[in-house]
N, C-alpha and C positions, 0 to 999 in steps of 0.2 A: 307294288307297281314298279315295273322295270324302267330303266333309263330309256330303253328303246321305244317305249310307248310315248315318252315325253319329247323325243327328239324328232324334229322334222327333217326328212331326207333332203339332201341338196346335191345336185348333179353338176353345178357349175364350179369352176376353179377360180373364177374371178372374185376378188375380195369385195363383198357388198359394202356400201357406205355405212358408217355408224353415225347416227344423228339422234339428238335428244332435244325435244321441243316442249316447252311448257305451254299447254293449251289454255289453261285458266289459272290466273294468279290471285283470284279473289276467294271469297268465302261463300256461305249460304245466303248472305244478305245481297239482294239484287243491286247491281251496279252497272252503269253504262260503260264503265271503263274496264271492269274486271269480271271475267267469268269464273265459274266454280272449278274445283280442283280436277286436274287431269294432265297427264304427261304422256307423250308418245315417244317411243324409242324404235328406231329402225336399225336392225343389225342382223347379221347372219341370214339375210333374206326373209326376215320376219318383221311383222308389225306387232309391237307389244305396247299395251297401255298400263299405266299405273294410275288407278282410280278413273272413274267415269262420272264426273259431276254433270249437272244439267247443261245441255248445249254442246257437249263434246263432239257429238256426231257432226254437227255443222262445222265446227272448227276443223275437224279432220277433212271434210270435203274441200275446204279452202287449200288443203295440202295435196289434194288429189287422192285421198284415202277414203274408201267406202267401208260400210259395215262388212262387206264380203271379203275385205283384205285383212281384217284383224285376226291375229293368230292366238294371242294369249292376253288375258287381263288379270292384273294383280291388284287386289283391293287391300288398302291399309285398314279400313274399318267401315262400318255400315251407316254412317250419318248421310243424310240425303245429298249434301253438297259434294260427297265423294263417290256415291254409287247410284244415284237416281237415274242416270242415263242407261243403266242396265235394262230398264223396262223398254224404252223405244229401240234400244240396240237389238235385243232379242226379238222384239216384234218385227223389226225390219228384216232380220235374218230369216224369219219364218215366211213372211209374206212378200218381200221385196224382189225386185228384179234389178241387177242380175241375181240369180239364185245362189245362195251360199252352198258350197259343197264340201270344203275342207273342214276338219274338226275345229271346234273352239274349245280352248282350255280356260277355265275360270279358277283363280286361286285366291285365297283369303283366309282370315282367321276363322276359328270355329264359329259356326252359325251360317256359313255361306249356303250350305245345302238347304237348311231350313228357310233361309231368306228366299232362295229361288223357288222352292216348292210353294211357299206362301204367296209369293207374287204371281206365280203361274196359276194357282188356284183362283186368286182374286180376279185375274184377267181371263178366266174361262179357258185355260190351257193355250192361250194365244202366244205364250212365250216358249212353248216347247218346240224343239227342232223338228223340221219336216224333211229337209234334204241334206242334213249334216249331223255329225255326232257332237254332242255336248258333254264335255268332261269337267267335273267339278272336284277340286282337291283342296281340302282344308289344311292349313299350315299353322305352325306355332313357332317352335325353336328349331330351325331346320336349315339345311343347305340342299338345293336341288340343282342337279347338273343337266344341262340341255345339249351336251355335246361340245360345241365350240364356245359356249358361254354358260355362266351359272349365276345363281342368285342365293344370297344369304339372307335368312329371315330371322328377326328377333322381335319378341314382344316389347312394346314401348308403353309409356305411361300416358293414357288418355282415358276416355270413358268407354267402358266395355272392352271386349277383346280388340286390341289394336296392334298392328304390325309395322315395323320398319324394314326397309329392303336395302341391300347392297347389291348392285348389279355389276357383274364382272364381264366385260366385253371380250370378244375373241382376241382383240389386240392386247388384252391384259389390263387395260385401263378400267377404272371403276367409277361409278357414281353412287351416292347414297340418297335415299328418300325415306325419311321416317314418318311421313304423313303428318297427322296432327299428334303432337306430343308435348309433354312437359320435359324438363331436364331429367335425364336418366343415363346411367352408364351404357345401356344398350345403344343409345344414339351415338355416343362417342365411339363405341366399338365398331359400329357399322360405317362410320364416317372417316375412320382413321386413314389418312393419306390418300383419299380419293381425289380424282380430278375435279369433281364438282360435288359439293354437298348442297342439296336442294332442301332448304330448311324453312319451316313455317316461322313467321314472325307476326303473329296475329294482331298484337296490340302494342301501343306505346307503353313505355315503362310503367307509368303510374296506373295503368288499367289492367295489370296482370290478373289473369284468371287461371284457376287450376286446370291443368290439362293442355295449356297452351304456352307459347314462348313469347318473351319480350326481348328487347335488344341486349340486355345484360346477360341473359341466359344463352342467346344465340352466340354472343361473343365468347362466353365461357366454353360452350361446346366446340366452337371453331378453334379456340386456343388449344384445347386439349386434343382435338382430332387432327389438326393441321391439314385441312384440305387445301388443294391448290386454288380453288375458287369457292366462295360462299355465295350461293344464290338464294335470296330471300323471297318468300312467296306466301300465299294464303293471308292476304291483307284484308282486315275488316275496315269498314268505312271510318272507324275511329281514327285511322291514320291520316285522314284528310286534314291538311293544315299543319302536319308535322314533317320535319326534315328527318327522314328515316336514316340516311347515311350519317348525318351529324349525331343522331342518338346512338347508332351502332358504334361510331368512331370513338365514343367514350370508353368502349369496352374491347374493341378489336380493331387492329390496324392492318390486317391482311386484305387481299382483294375481295371485295364484296359487291354484289350487283342486285339491286331490287328488280325482280322480274316484272314484266308486263305480259299480257296475253300474247302468245306466239313467240316468246323469247326463245331463240335457238342457242343451245349451249355448245360451245366449241370444245371438243375433247383434245 
């Protein structure tokens, strides 16, 4: 597949704004405070999503972004709290008004095509495109160039095929989002020197589970990668009653911010 197929043409010379907003800072456990995983990036005239947990379409609407505006979606893995909104998103793209006309690109680890085909069959072909082209590309250990920006992809340690992403903006600045992960060298590599490392910190220290991070491991990754900002996210309800920054401060003294839903990251 050539780069020209992946790059959206742009006719404007005005530099588009670069924005990163955490749509959901929680997990798959329902919470009145925190929604499921999702990040929206605005850059190079495109709307890019990293994961689409339940409720993400509604969060996008509060920003003035509809299903018809989304250009590319990158999935870290296929747990429901990271991908379940794919179903209503594709359903809206097929049946909603305004009609979607531009192509939609879906990226993710191996299994994405099978996931789409299974869901579309389950929902009686109601997720298949009618007025636009759907392109699905499975990634693993790769770098993909989109013209003025690019993305680096590395497998990380979680359950099943899981990817972390380093997004390099047209300005040259970068963010890293490893999705759900345990400590691994790939996360450090993706995060080295970025403007913002968006890192899961699922549980307090004494509740460590395989495939997820706790404050000591978040601190270890941040110390090794040296991001300018550490943004913590993907909080389970077990954090209620804990002082997250106090726990992290035992292991890391750099700038760190616990995300809330709709937290905007300044690059």
